[in-house]
N, C-alpha and C positions, 0 to 999 in steps of 0.2 A: 341683727347681722345679716340674716338671709335677705331681708328687704334691701339692705344696702348693696349686697352682692348683685341682686337683680337689677338695681339701678346701674351698676357698673357694667353688667352684661348688655343692657340696653344701649349704653354709650359705645360699647365695643361694636355692637351691631351697626350703629349709626356711623362709626368711624369710616368704614369702607365707602359708604355713600357720600360722606362729607368730603373725603379725598377725591372721589370721582367727579363731584360737581363743583369743586373749588374753582373759582374763576369763571364759571359758566353763567350765562344769563338765563333767568326764568321770568317770563311775563305772566302776571297774575291778573286775570280779568275779574273784577269785583262788581257784582250786580247790585242793582238798586235795592232789592229786598234785604240784603245783608247790611247795607248802609243804614237801614231803619232799625236794625237789631244791635243796640249798643254793646251788649255783652259779647255777642258773636264777633262783632267787628274788632273789639279789643283783643280777643284770642287770635284772630287772623293776623292782626298787626304785630302782636308779640311774636308769632311764628315768622313773619317777614323780617323782623329785627334779628331773630335768631339766625335766619338764613344768611343775612348780610354779615353777621358777626363771625360766622364760620367760613366765610369766603365766597359765598354765592353772590350773584348780582341780581337781586329782585327788582322788577319794574312793575308798578301797579297801573293798570288802565281801568277806569271806572265809569259806570253809567250813573243813572239816578232817576229812573222812570217814575217810581212812586212819589218821590219828593217833587218832581216836576209837575205831575198830574195834580197833586195837592195844591201847589202854588198857583197853577192855572185856575183851579176851581175857586180859590180865594178871590181871583180877579174876574170871575164870571166868564172865563173862557172855556168852552166845551172841547175836550180833547177829541181829535179825529185821527183814525188810523186807516191806512191803505196798504194792503199786502204786508201787514205787521209793522209798518213804519209810521211814525208820528207825522201827520201833516203839520208843517211848520211855517205859518205865515210870519210876518214881521213881529207882531205882538207876542206870539208864542216863542219865537226865536229869542226875543229879549228876556223872557222868563227863563227859558232853557239856559241861556248864558249866565244869568244871575245865579241860578240854583246850582247848575252843573259846574261851570268854570269858576264860579265864585264860592258860594257857601260850602258845597260838598267838597270841592277840591281843597279848600283851605282847611276844612274840618279834618279830613283824613291826614293831611300833612301835620297839622297841630297834634293829632293823636299820636302819630309816630314819635314826635318830639317828646310829648308828655310821657310816653312809655319807655323813653331812654334811647331811642334811635335818632337818626338824622334823615329828615325827609325834605324834598324840594318839589313844590308844586309847579308844573309846567302847563300853563293854560294860555288862552287868548288874552288874558289880563296880565300875564307875567312874561314868560318866554314860551312862545308857541312852537311846537315841534311837529305838529300834524298839518299837512297841506293837502288840498284836494280839489275836487270839482263837484258841480251839482250832480246829484243822482237822478238819472232819467229812467223812468219806467215806461212800459208800453203805453200807447195813446189812450187806451181804455181806462187806465188807472188814474189819469189826470196828473196835474202838477203837484208835487209834494212841497213846493216852496223852498225854504232854506234848509234843505236836507242834502247832505253830501256823502262822498266816499273818499277815503284817503288814497292819494296817489304818490305821496312822498313823505318820508319821515326823516327828521333831522337827527340822524344817528349820532353824529359827533357830539351834540349837546347831551344826549342821554348817556352815551358811553363816558363822557367826561365826568358826569355826576357819579356814575357807578364806580369809576376808578378812584374817586375820592370818598368812598364809603357812604354815599348818600343814596336814598331810595327815591327815584323819580316817581311822581304821582301825576298821571295824565288823564284829564277828562276826555270824554268822547265827543270832542268838537274839533273842527279843522277850519283853516282859512282858505277860501277860494283863491287859487293861484291866478285866476283871470281878473277878478274885480275886488279882491280883498275882503269880501263879505264873510261873516262868521256862519258856519254851517253845522247843523246838528247831524251827528253820525251814530249809527248803530254801534253799541259798545262792543259786541262780539266781533264785528268786522274791523273795528279800530284796533282791538287787541291782536287780531290776526295780522294786520298790517305792521304793527310794531314788532311782533315776534319775527315776522319774515325779514323785516329791515335789519333787525339786530342779529339775525342768524341764531336765534335763541335755542338753547338746549331743550327747553320745555315751555309749553304754553298751558297754563292751568285755568280752567273755567270753574270758578266757585259757583255752584248751583244750589238749588233747594232740594235736589234729589241726590242719592248717594252714588250715582253713576248710571251706566247702561245696564238695563235689566232684561233677562229673558222673559220675565212676566212683569208687565207694566206696574201692577199694584203690589208686587211682592219684593220688598227691599232685600230679602235674603237671596233673591235670584240674580244678584249683581254679578256681572262678568268683569273679573279683575283686569284682564288683558285681552285686547283685540287687535288683530292685524287688519289692514285696510280691506283685504279680501273677505275676511270673516264678517266685518262690519257691513259691507255691501250685501252679503248674503242674508244677514239678519234683517236688513231693510226689505229685501226682496221677499223674505219669508213672512214679514209682518210682525216680527218680534220687536223691532224698533219701529215705533209709530208716532203719529201726532207731532208735537213740538220738538221731540227728540231727533226727528229726521233731519231738519235743517241744521241743528247743532252738530250732529255726527258728520253730516256732509261737509260742513264748514271745517271740522277737524281734519277730515281726509284731504280737503283742498290745501290746508295748511301744511300737512305732512309732505305733500307733493312739492312744496316750495322751500324745503330745506330745514324746517323745524324738526328736531330729533324725536320728540314725543309730545303728545297732547293728552292732558288728563281732565276728566270730569269728576269732581268730588263735591261732597256736601259741605258747604261752607259753614253751616250751623253746628257741625260736629266739632267739639273742642279739640284744637290742635290738629285739625284734619290735614293741613299743609305739611306739618312735620311728619305725621304718620304716613302720608302718601310718598314723601320724598325720601325719608331716612329710615324706612323699615322695608324689609324684604317683601312682605305681603301687600302692603299698602291698604287703603280704605276706599278707593274709588275705582274708576275704570281708566286704564291707560290705553291709548291707541298708538300703535307703532306702524311704520311703513310695511 
């Protein structure tokens, strides 16, 4: 009986958050490492289906770096990176399109359906919603090839699916508005563009760490909530370092463009999405304006 009462108490705690976020859009950025973990992915998608069931409007934006690299190696193509971005010639772009906009995008959508939800894949093969232009770096970096940045999002298509209780699933590729070419896009920046275009309540980065930490290698030093000012100070002090710096800076840029909150959570933790959104303490780091 006590166990049953505890379950009821958990539902009561969640009720306030469910009412608050009902009808609100949440963009979830799903990284390539989690797509390789079948069990973690299923738990994430169950959480997404729960969110949609109780009235939220989840939108998934996904990458697929590990799967793309593996596919390139099978074809004897050596991956090259400049300033953290994959150099994408025509042959590489074709592999990216097959894996990212084809295999992975369809797989995530099929898994949502298998688990009892309704998903719709929105890719360059079906209905494209991301439009952009070639990404130009400084002269010393050289030409990245078919790499782009998102300049426009078809909000009407995404909203239409959300209003009919479907979960849009979007790969990080866009169509060049100048020549119609398919371009490879960084998944973090694609998710940011979608969140901004939709006026999302939340943007959630599913990561392989549990959030922003005061001590890099100590999971227990996680900071549950950060203001933009506090985050900038932690970067200045060196507490936030390495690969976490560009991620936090991207979060801050997103907050400045109208997204309510940005979260960084460990996607491999079972039901981390539900714990972050529907409990008072959460399990990751939330950044607020």
